[in-house]
FIKE-314634 format. One record per residue: x, y, z of N, C-alpha, C in turn; residue number from 0. Coordinates in steps of 0.02 Angstrom, whole numbers. Each point is the difference from the previous one (the first is absolute). Layout:
BEGIN
ATOM, n_c1, n_c2, n_c3, ca_c1, ca_c2, ca_c3, c_c1, c_c2, c_c3, k
ATOM, X, Y, Z, X, Y, Z, X, Y, Z, NUM
...
//
This chain:
BEGIN
ATOM, n_c1, n_c2, n_c3, ca_c1, ca_c2, ca_c3, c_c1, c_c2, c_c3, k
ATOM, 712, 517, -653, 12, 15, 71, 13, -64, 38, 0
ATOM, 49, 0, 44, 12, -59, 40, -24, 10, 71, 1
ATOM, 1, -54, 38, -30, 1, 66, 37, 42, 50, 2
ATOM, 62, 22, -15, 38, 40, 47, -11, 75, -10, 3
ATOM, -40, 18, -49, -11, 71, -13, -36, 33, 58, 4
ATOM, 27, 56, 23, -31, 36, 55, -48, 51, -29, 5
ATOM, -58, 7, 31, -50, 48, -21, 17, 67, 29, 6
ATOM, -9, 52, -39, 19, 66, 22, -48, 28, 51, 7
ATOM, 28, 36, 48, -41, 37, 48, -31, -44, 54, 8
ATOM, 13, 15, 63, -33, -33, 56, 8, -75, 1, 9
ATOM, 59, -25, -12, 11, -72, -2, -15, -29, 68, 10
ATOM, -43, -51, 2, -17, -32, 63, 59, -38, 28, 11
ATOM, 2, -6, 66, 58, -29, 33, 15, -71, -23, 12
ATOM, -54, -38, -17, 12, -69, -20, 40, -5, -64, 13
ATOM, -1, 53, -42, 39, -2, -61, 75, 8, 13, 14
ATOM, 17, 24, 60, 71, 8, 16, 34, -68, 4, 15
ATOM, -37, -52, 12, 29, -67, 3, -35, -43, -53, 16
ATOM, 32, -8, -56, -30, -38, -56, 26, -72, -2, 17
ATOM, 26, -23, 56, 28, -67, 2, -53, -53, -19, 18
ATOM, -61, 10, 25, -53, -49, -15, -15, -1, -75, 19
ATOM, 4, 58, -31, -13, 4, -72, 56, -33, -40, 20
ATOM, 62, 13, 20, 56, -32, -33, 0, -75, 10, 21
ATOM, -19, -22, 61, -4, -72, 14, -54, -32, -43, 22
ATOM, -57, 34, -7, -53, -28, -42, 22, -7, -72, 23
ATOM, 32, 52, -25, 24, -1, -69, 50, -57, -12, 24
ATOM, 50, -3, 42, 52, -51, -10, -26, -70, 11, 25
ATOM, -45, -9, 48, -28, -66, 13, -39, -26, -60, 26
ATOM, -42, 43, -29, -40, -22, -56, 40, -3, -65, 27
ATOM, 54, 37, -5, 46, -11, -56, 28, -70, 4, 28
ATOM, 16, -22, 61, 31, -66, 11, -49, -56, -17, 29
ATOM, -63, 7, 18, -48, -55, -8, -45, 8, -61, 30
ATOM, 13, 49, -42, -47, 18, -54, -20, -60, -42, 31
ATOM, 48, -39, -23, -16, -55, -45, -40, -54, 36, 32
ATOM, 20, -18, 61, -36, -52, 38, -69, 24, 19, 33
ATOM, -6, 63, 19, -64, 28, 19, -48, -1, -59, 34
ATOM, 25, 19, -58, -42, 0, -60, -26, -70, -17, 35
ATOM, 42, -50, 9, -21, -69, -14, -58, -20, 44, 36
ATOM, 1, 22, 63, -54, -18, 46, -64, 41, -12, 37
ATOM, 8, 60, -27, -57, 45, -6, -37, -6, -67, 38
ATOM, 29, -31, -50, -30, 1, -67, -70, -27, -1, 39
ATOM, -14, -51, 40, -67, -29, 1, -33, 9, 68, 40
ATOM, 22, 50, 37, -24, 8, 69, -72, 22, 5, 41
ATOM, -28, 28, -53, -70, 20, 1, -47, -57, -20, 42
ATOM, 27, -53, -28, -42, -55, -23, -40, -29, 58, 43
ATOM, -65, -5, -9, -42, -30, 51, -12, 42, 62, 44
ATOM, 28, 61, 2, -10, 44, 58, -64, 41, -10, 45
ATOM, -56, -32, 15, -65, 27, -17, -10, 71, 27, 46
ATOM, 17, 11, 62, -15, 64, 31, 48, 55, -24, 47
ATOM, 63, -18, -11, 47, 50, -28, -21, 20, -70, 48
ATOM, -20, -49, -40, -23, 15, -68, -63, 42, 0, 49
ATOM, -45, -15, 47, -61, 40, 6, 17, 72, 20, 50
ATOM, 48, 9, 45, 19, 67, 21, 30, 38, -59, 51
ATOM, 42, -33, -39, 29, 33, -59, -54, 18, -51, 52
ATOM, -49, -44, -7, -55, 14, -47, -40, 61, 23, 53
ATOM, -13, 5, 65, -35, 59, 26, 40, 63, -11, 54
ATOM, 65, -5, 9, 44, 58, -12, -3, 22, -73, 55
ATOM, 4, -48, -46, -4, 15, -71, -66, 34, -16, 56
ATOM, -54, -25, 27, -66, 31, -12, -3, 71, 27, 57
ATOM, 32, 11, 57, 0, 68, 29, 39, 48, -43, 58
ATOM, 56, -23, -28, 40, 42, -45, -41, 18, -62, 59
ATOM, -33, -49, -29, -41, 12, -59, -57, 48, 15, 60
ATOM, -32, -10, 58, -57, 43, 18, 22, 72, 10, 61
ATOM, 63, 9, 20, 27, 68, 11, 25, 31, -64, 62
ATOM, -7, -34, -57, 20, 28, -64, 63, -28, -31, 63
ATOM, 34, -45, 36, 60, -32, -27, 60, 46, -1, 64
ATOM, 57, -27, -22, 62, 37, -1, 56, -41, 30, 65
ATOM, 59, 29, 6, 58, -37, 25, -7, -20, 73, 66
ATOM, 23, -61, 14, -3, -29, 68, 69, -25, 18, 67
ATOM, 23, 17, 60, 66, -21, 23, -5, -59, 47, 68
ATOM, 39, -52, -14, 10, -57, 45, 62, 16, 40, 69
ATOM, -8, 23, 62, 55, 25, 40, 32, -56, 40, 70
ATOM, 65, -9, -10, 34, -58, 27, -19, -61, -39, 71
ATOM, 7, 4, -66, -28, -51, -46, 38, -66, 0, 72
ATOM, 61, -2, 28, 38, -62, -1, 10, -24, -72, 73
ATOM, -11, -65, -13, 12, -27, -67, -56, 14, -50, 74
ATOM, -49, 40, 20, -50, 25, -47, -59, -44, -14, 75
ATOM, -11, -53, 40, -55, -46, -14, -68, 33, 11, 76
ATOM, -6, 44, 50, -63, 35, 12, -10, 54, -54, 77
ATOM, 54, 35, -17, -5, 50, -54, -26, -32, -64, 78
ATOM, 28, -58, -17, -20, -35, -61, -73, -22, 4, 79
ATOM, -22, -22, 59, -70, -20, 9, -46, 60, -12, 80
ATOM, 18, 58, 27, -40, 59, -10, -3, 19, -74, 81
ATOM, 56, -6, -34, 1, 16, -71, -46, -48, -39, 82
ATOM, 2, -63, 17, -44, -48, -34, -73, 14, 15, 83
ATOM, -13, 34, 56, -69, 17, 19, -22, 65, -33, 84
ATOM, 44, 30, -39, -19, 60, -37, 19, 66, 31, 85
ATOM, 43, -2, 52, 21, 61, 34, 69, 20, -27, 86
ATOM, 10, 65, -7, 64, 27, -24, 49, 3, 58, 87
ATOM, 23, -59, 22, 42, -5, 59, 74, 0, -17, 88
ATOM, 40, 29, 44, 72, -3, -4, 27, -12, 70, 89
ATOM, 63, -23, 5, 28, -20, 64, 59, 42, 22, 90
ATOM, 5, 10, 65, 57, 35, 31, 26, -43, 57, 91
ATOM, 65, -9, 3, 29, -38, 55, 68, 29, 18, 92
ATOM, 18, -5, 64, 63, 28, 24, 59, -42, -20, 93
ATOM, -12, -63, -19, 54, -47, -16, 13, -2, -75, 94
ATOM, 59, 22, -23, 16, -5, -72, -1, -72, -24, 95
ATOM, 19, -47, 43, -3, -70, -19, -70, -24, -15, 96
ATOM, -47, 21, 42, -70, -18, -11, -26, 31, -65, 97
ATOM, 17, 63, -12, -22, 33, -60, 28, -34, -62, 98
ATOM, 62, -22, 3, 30, -36, -56, -38, -65, -15, 99
ATOM, -17, -37, 53, -38, -62, -9, -70, 15, -27, 100
ATOM, -32, 52, 26, -67, 18, -23, 0, 17, -74, 101
ATOM, 50, 38, -22, 4, 18, -70, 11, -61, -44, 102
ATOM, 40, -47, 24, 12, -61, -39, -61, -44, -4, 103
ATOM, -36, -6, 57, -59, -43, 2, -60, 30, -36, 104
ATOM, -3, 67, -2, -59, 33, -28, 20, 56, -48, 105
ATOM, 30, -18, -56, 21, 50, -48, -60, 41, -26, 106
ATOM, 12, 63, -10, -53, 43, -23, -37, 37, 55, 107
ATOM, 12, -20, 63, -30, 35, 57, 54, 45, 31, 108
ATOM, -20, 58, 19, 46, 48, 30, 16, -17, 72, 109
ATOM, 64, -8, 15, 24, -10, 68, 58, 47, 12, 110
ATOM, 2, 30, 58, 53, 48, 15, 22, -7, 73, 111
ATOM, 62, 21, 12, 27, -1, 68, -21, 64, 35, 112
ATOM, -26, -7, 59, -21, 58, 39, -21, -21, 70, 113
ATOM, -13, 48, 42, -17, -14, 69, -64, 34, 20, 114
ATOM, -40, -34, 40, -61, 30, 27, 14, 56, 50, 115
ATOM, 63, 6, 22, 17, 54, 46, 4, 68, -36, 116
ATOM, -6, 1, -65, 1, 62, -39, -13, -17, -72, 117
ATOM, -62, -5, -20, -17, -22, -67, 17, 54, -52, 118
ATOM, 32, -21, -53, 19, 45, -54, -57, 3, -51, 119
ATOM, -58, 23, 25, -60, 5, -41, -33, 67, 13, 120
ATOM, -33, 26, -51, -32, 66, 7, -61, -3, 44, 121
ATOM, -16, 55, 31, -60, 5, 41, -62, -18, -41, 122
ATOM, -44, -41, 28, -62, -16, -33, 6, -36, -66, 123
ATOM, 54, -37, -9, 12, -32, -65, -26, -71, -6, 124
ATOM, -23, -30, 55, -21, -69, -1, -76, -8, 9, 125
ATOM, -27, -48, -37, -71, -17, 7, -11, -52, 55, 126
ATOM, 53, -27, 27, -5, -50, 53, 69, -24, 19, 127
ATOM, 4, -34, 58, 64, -28, 22, -14, -61, 42, 128
ATOM, 49, -45, 0, -5, -61, 39, 67, -11, 35, 129
ATOM, -3, -20, 62, 60, -19, 39, -15, -69, 29, 130
ATOM, 18, -51, -37, -18, -69, 17, 56, -32, 41, 131
ATOM, -7, 3, 65, 50, -27, 47, 69, 32, -11, 132
ATOM, 0, 63, -20, 63, 35, -11, 16, 51, 54, 133
ATOM, -44, 7, 49, 15, 44, 57, 26, -40, 59, 134
ATOM, 8, -65, -7, 16, -42, 58, 70, 12, 27, 135
ATOM, 45, 30, -40, 67, 14, 25, 9, 74, 18, 136
ATOM, -51, 40, -9, 4, 71, 15, -14, 10, 75, 137
ATOM, 45, 33, 37, -10, 9, 72, -61, 43, 14, 138
ATOM, -28, -9, 59, -62, 36, 18, 5, 75, -11, 139
ATOM, 56, 29, 20, 6, 73, -4, 2, 26, -71, 140
ATOM, 14, -45, -48, 4, 21, -70, -66, -9, -37, 141
ATOM, -43, -45, 24, -62, -16, -36, -44, 62, -11, 142
ATOM, -12, 42, 49, -43, 58, -13, 27, 46, -54, 143
ATOM, 66, 9, -3, 29, 42, -52, -7, -32, -69, 144
ATOM, 9, -66, -2, -10, -36, -63, -72, 7, -24, 145
ATOM, -48, -9, 44, -70, 6, -19, -17, 71, -22, 146
ATOM, 29, 49, 32, -12, 69, -20, 25, 13, -70, 147
ATOM, 58, -29, -17, 28, 10, -67, -41, -37, -53, 148
ATOM, -27, -58, 19, -45, -35, -47, -61, 43, -12, 149
ATOM, -27, 30, 52, -57, 45, -8, 15, 59, -46, 150
ATOM, 61, 24, 4, 21, 56, -43, -4, -17, -74, 151
ATOM, 21, -60, -18, 4, -18, -71, -65, -27, -28, 152
ATOM, -49, -13, 43, -64, -25, -23, -47, 58, -19, 153
ATOM, -42, -13, -50, -53, 47, -15, -51, 1, 58, 154
ATOM, -40, 52, 5, -54, -1, 50, -47, -59, -11, 155
ATOM, -20, -31, 54, -47, -57, -1, 28, -62, -34, 156
ATOM, 66, -5, -6, 31, -59, -32, 5, -57, 50, 157
ATOM, -7, -63, -23, 3, -57, 46, 72, -20, 18, 158
ATOM, 8, -24, 60, 63, -28, 25, -16, -66, 33, 159
ATOM, 38, -52, -18, -7, -65, 32, 66, -18, 34, 160
ATOM, -4, -14, 65, 59, -18, 39, -9, -70, 29, 161
ATOM, 48, -44, -11, 1, -65, 32, 60, -6, 46, 162
ATOM, -9, -33, 57, 55, -3, 49, -10, -59, 47, 163
ATOM, 53, -17, 37, -4, -51, 51, -40, 26, 59, 164
ATOM, -51, -37, 20, -42, 22, 55, 26, -26, 66, 165
ATOM, -6, 41, 52, 22, -20, 66, 39, 54, 34, 166
ATOM, 44, -20, 46, 41, 47, 37, 72, -25, 3, 167
ATOM, 46, 46, 9, 70, -18, 10, 40, -3, -64, 168
ATOM, 66, -5, 8, 46, -2, -56, 53, -53, 13, 169
ATOM, 30, -23, -54, 55, -47, 7, 53, 15, -53, 170
ATOM, 62, -17, 15, 55, 10, -46, 7, -63, -43, 171
ATOM, -5, 8, -65, 6, -56, -47, 72, 1, -26, 172
ATOM, 37, -54, 13, 71, -3, -19, 13, -51, -56, 173
ATOM, -49, -40, -16, 8, -48, -54, -66, -3, -38, 174
ATOM, 5, 1, -66, -62, 2, -39, -1, -48, -57, 175
ATOM, -36, 20, -51, -16, -40, -58, 63, -33, -30, 176
ATOM, -3, -66, -6, 56, -37, -25, 56, -8, 50, 177
ATOM, -13, 19, 63, 51, -6, 52, 52, 55, 0, 178
ATOM, -11, 52, -40, 48, 54, -5, -4, 46, 61, 179
ATOM, 56, 32, 17, -1, 44, 59, -40, 64, -14, 180
ATOM, -36, 22, 51, -38, 62, -3, 9, 36, 66, 181
ATOM, -17, 63, 0, -4, 37, 63, -56, 51, -6, 182
ATOM, -60, -22, 17, -58, 43, -2, -44, -14, 61, 183
ATOM, -30, 52, 26, -49, -9, 53, -69, -8, -32, 184
ATOM, -37, -49, 23, -67, -14, -25, -49, 23, 53, 185
ATOM, -42, 48, -18, -46, 31, 48, -71, -25, -13, 186
ATOM, -33, -18, 54, -72, -17, -3, -39, 59, 30, 187
ATOM, -56, 16, -32, -42, 55, 24, -73, -21, 3, 188
ATOM, -37, 30, 45, -71, -11, 2, -34, 44, -52, 189
ATOM, -58, -22, -26, -37, 43, -46, -18, 67, 32, 190
ATOM, -13, 1, 65, -16, 62, 34, 58, 49, -2, 191
ATOM, 61, -25, 11, 58, 43, -2, 11, 27, -70, 192
ATOM, -1, -44, -50, 11, 22, -69, -56, 47, -22, 193
ATOM, -61, -15, 20, -56, 43, -18, 7, 70, 30, 194
ATOM, 25, 3, 61, 11, 65, 32, 52, 41, -37, 195
ATOM, 55, -34, -21, 51, 35, -39, -29, 26, -65, 196
ATOM, -41, -41, -33, -30, 21, -63, -45, 62, 10, 197
ATOM, -41, -1, 52, -45, 56, 12, 40, 63, 16, 198
ATOM, 53, -7, 39, 42, 57, 16, 33, 30, -62, 199
ATOM, 11, -42, -51, 31, 22, -62, -52, 27, -50, 200
ATOM, -63, 2, 21, -51, 30, -42, -42, -49, -40, 201
ATOM, 10, -65, 12, -38, -50, -36, -65, -17, 36, 202
ATOM, -48, -23, -38, -60, -30, 28, 5, -76, -6, 203
ATOM, -4, -36, 55, 2, -73, -2, -70, -25, -13, 204
ATOM, -8, -38, -55, -66, -21, -21, -17, -72, 19, 205
ATOM, 51, -43, 5, -13, -70, 16, 64, -33, 22, 206
ATOM, -7, -56, 37, 58, -40, 19, -18, -74, -7, 207
ATOM, 51, -39, -14, -8, -72, -8, 57, -35, 36, 208
ATOM, -16, -49, 41, 50, -41, 33, 6, -66, -37, 209
ATOM, 62, -23, -10, 12, -65, -31, 36, -46, 49, 210
ATOM, -21, -62, 2, 30, -50, 44, 6, 27, 72, 211
ATOM, -54, 27, 29, 5, 34, 64, 21, -45, 58, 212
ATOM, -15, -65, -4, 20, -46, 54, 60, -42, -20, 213
ATOM, 29, 14, -58, 55, -41, -25, 68, 25, 20, 214
ATOM, 50, -28, -31, 70, 16, 17, 21, 67, -29, 215
ATOM, -30, 19, -56, 20, 61, -34, -60, 44, -14, 216
ATOM, -31, 29, 51, -59, 43, -12, 19, 63, -38, 217
ATOM, -45, 20, -43, 11, 61, -39, -60, 45, 4, 218
ATOM, 9, 61, -23, -54, 48, -1, 5, 42, -63, 219
ATOM, -56, 19, -28, -4, 45, -57, -46, 57, 18, 220
ATOM, 23, 61, -13, -41, 59, 11, -12, 36, -66, 221
ATOM, -63, 15, -13, -19, 39, -58, -10, 72, 23, 222
ATOM, 35, 46, -31, -5, 71, 21, -7, 43, -62, 223
ATOM, -16, 63, 12, -8, 48, -55, 33, 65, 21, 224
ATOM, 34, 32, -48, 37, 60, 15, -47, 59, 15, 225
ATOM, 29, 53, 22, -38, 59, 20, -45, 24, -57, 226
ATOM, -63, 13, 14, -45, 22, -54, 15, 71, -23, 227
ATOM, -31, 18, -55, 9, 67, -27, -26, 52, 49, 228
//
């Protein structure tokens, strides 16, 4: 399934304009190789990100284990980290270029092209999911629908970890990794806003973590759990 696939029945108005999705795909196709070079060691020394991933892995194991999706996986560095931690992780990304790089960098791990706007996964098929800074280009009106679809594919009481840029406002990014041209909007959200969207989608928010809160690039991580049985 590719990112332009329309979901049947009651299509939300934001899907009528998929320009942002096409821009995201083409932008990351353009920067895939340069982006991968910068991301390969991006977790090294990131104490709090590694701790968050470790907590997520423990939550998946405590829930009985099973397949875990890295949604918006990019070049697959987080997917590979989860696999090394003993989780049956696979990656999905809207950019075919990113998926190609991920497959080359991490042979033996499953990576596929797809979009969070309509996941080609069966209901209740996942033991967990992670969206590590992969919602930052999704417009506000699309995020609740994306979260609802993630909830659909998760088992009851399955963990979800979301990382994102913390703050308010958006900016248009026209040049990116390696100086290549891009056209993507980068959205910052407050944990309260993201938490509200998660609760509206049926998730329970269990914890939040702020990273570099007074720095130039503040981030936030939310630990959530899907709708119980």
